[in-house]
N, C-alpha and C positions, 0 to 999 in steps of 0.2 A: 746513207752512203753505201756504195757497193763494196763487196769484199773480193779482192783478187784471189784466184784459185790457190796461189802459193801461200796465202795466209789463211787457208780454210780451217786450220787448227784453232784459230781465234774465235770461231763461231761455236756458240753453246746452244745446242738444241735440246729440247726437253721431252719431245714426243718420239715414239718409236714407230717405224713404218709398219703398216699392216702387211702380213706375210704375202698377201696376194699382189701387192703393188711393188714391194721392194724399195720404196722411197718414202721418206718422211713427208708429211703434208707441209706445204709451203707456209711459213708463218706470215701472219698479217702485219705484225708489229715488230719493231726492232728497238732494243735498248742498247745503246753504245756506251761503254764504260771507258772513259779516258783516265787511265790510272798510271801512277809512277811507283815503281818498285821500292824506292827509298823514301816515299812519303807515308808518314804514319796514318794520315786520314784515308789515303788510298787503301792501305792495309786493312783498316777498320771496315771500309765498305766491301772490299773483296772478300774478306773472311766471313762477313755476314751473308753475302750472296752465295759463296761457295759452300758454307756449312749448313745454312738454314733456308735461304730463299730457294735455291735450286731444288733441293729435295721437296719443298712444299709445292713448287710449280709442277714437278713431275707427278706428284700425287693428285693433281687436279687435271684430269684429261682435257677439259675444255680450255683451261688456261695454257696448258702445255702445248696444245696444237695451234695457239694463236700468237705466241711470242717467241722471240729468240734474243739472246744476248750476244754482243760482240765485244771482245776485248780490244781496246785501242791503246797502243803504247804512247804514253804521254811523257816524253823526255823533258825533264826540268833542269836546265843547265846550271842553275845555282846549286844543285847537288851534283858535283862533278862525277861521282860514281854512277849517277843515273844512266848515263850513256852506256856504261859497261854492263850494268845489270840488264838493260833492255837488249843490248847486243846478245847477251847470253840467252835470253828468252827467244830471240830470233834464230839463234843457232839451233836450239832444241826444236823450234817450230819447223825448221828446214829438215832436220834429221828424222824426227818422229812427231808429226803434227798432232797426233792424238794424245801426246803427253804434255802439250802446251799448258793447259789449265792446271794440271797437277804440278808442273814445274813452277808456274806462277805462284801457286800456293806455297811452295817451298821458298821461293824468293821473298815473299811477304813475311813468312814465318821467320826467316833468318835475316831480315832486312838490316837489323842493327849491326850485323857483321860487315855491312858495306856502307855504313854511315861515314861521314868525313873523317872522324878520329880513327876509325878502324882501317882506313885505306891510305891515310896520308903518308905513312912510312914505308909503303911498298911501291914497286914499279907497276905500271899498267899491266904488263904481262903476268905479274905475280897475282894481281887481282883476278885476271882472267883464269888463272889456274885454279884459284879457289872457287870461282863460279862454275868451272867445268867439273870440279870435284863434287860440288853440290848437286849438279845435274846427274852425276853418276849415282850418288848416294840416295837421292830423292826419287828419281824416276827410272834409274837403270840405264841411262844413256851412256855410251862409251865416252869417258872423260877425254881421251885423246882425240876423238873425232870432234867433240865440242871445242876443245882448245885449238884444234887445227883451223877452225873457222874464225876463231877470235884473235889469235896471236898476231902481233904486229912485228914485221921483219925488223931485225936489228942492223941490217945493212941496206944500202941503197939498191933500188931496182936496177936492172940492166941498163935502162935509159938514164940512170942517175936520179930518178925520182926519190924524194925523201918523205913524201906525204901521201902514201899509197893506201892507208887504211887497212881494213882486213876483209875477209870474205863475206861478211854480212853488212858492210858499209852501205852498199846500194839499197839493201832492204831497210836499213835504218833511215836512209834519206826518204824513202817512200812513206814510212809511218810518221815521220816528222812532218812531211808535207801534208799528210791527211789532216793532222791536227791544225796546221796553219791555215789550210783552205777553209776550215769551218770556224776559225777564230778562237779555238780553245787555247787558253793561256795557262791555267793551273789545273792541278788534280786535287781531288777527283771532280770530273765534270761528266754529267750524264746528258746524252742526247737521245730524245725519244722521237722516233719517226722523223728524224731530220731537224728537230727543233730542240735547242738547249732547254733542259728541264731544271731551272734554277731552284725549284722547290725540293728537289731530292737532296737528302743530307746523308753524310757518311755515318751519322749517328742513328739513322733509322733502325727501328726494330723490325722483326718479322711481320708484326701486325701492321705497321705503317707501310711497309713495302707491298703487302698483299692488298691493303686498302687502295693504294695508289694504282696498282696493276688492275684491280677490279674496276676502278673508275675509268681507266684509260684504254684497257684492252677489251674491245667489244667483238 
C-alpha cells in the first residue's frame, strides 16, 4: 500500500543515500506493521523491531537497501484509549515527522498508563494532556502544540455542532480506512508486499526475523 506524503514519518528506511545521489535507494520490499499502542502484543513486536531488528538490518548493507518498514496505526475500539493514543501519535507525526518512531517507542513503553483502569477516572482532555506531556518528555515536542491538536472543544461550534472532533480527526479517519481496506482486524498484523503474513509472530526473536527476511527479501 502507498504512503501519503503527510505520513512520511511512518516510513522506516535502513540505508543511507550515497553522497553523489542525495537519495536513498528505492526499497524493493515493504513490511507493513499494523500495531495498536495499547496492545501488549503490539508492544512486544515493536520493541523487538525497534531495539534489535532495525539495528541488525542497518548493519547488513544488502538487506538494508532492499526493505523498508511502514508503521500502520491499528485502532482497536475495544480499548477505548486506543483512539486517543493513536491521535497523539498523529499529532507528533504532523508536528515533527522524524520523531514519530521514537514517540511510538515511548507510547509502547508507557502503554500501561493508558490502559482502561488508568484512564477510566479522567476526562478525554485530561488523557490528552498526559499524552502531550509524554510527547514533550520523550521526544521534546512542545506539549502545548500537541495538546492544541488533540483537545476537544467544551462548547458548541458557531453552527451549533457538538461532535466536531479535533485537529487530527481527519488523519485518524484515513489511517483507520487504510486498515479496513486491507481487511486488518487485530494487532499486531504484518503485511509483506501487500499480502498478510500470518506466519509472523509478536514473539519472534532476532534470529527468526532475520531468517524470514533472508528468505523473502531477494
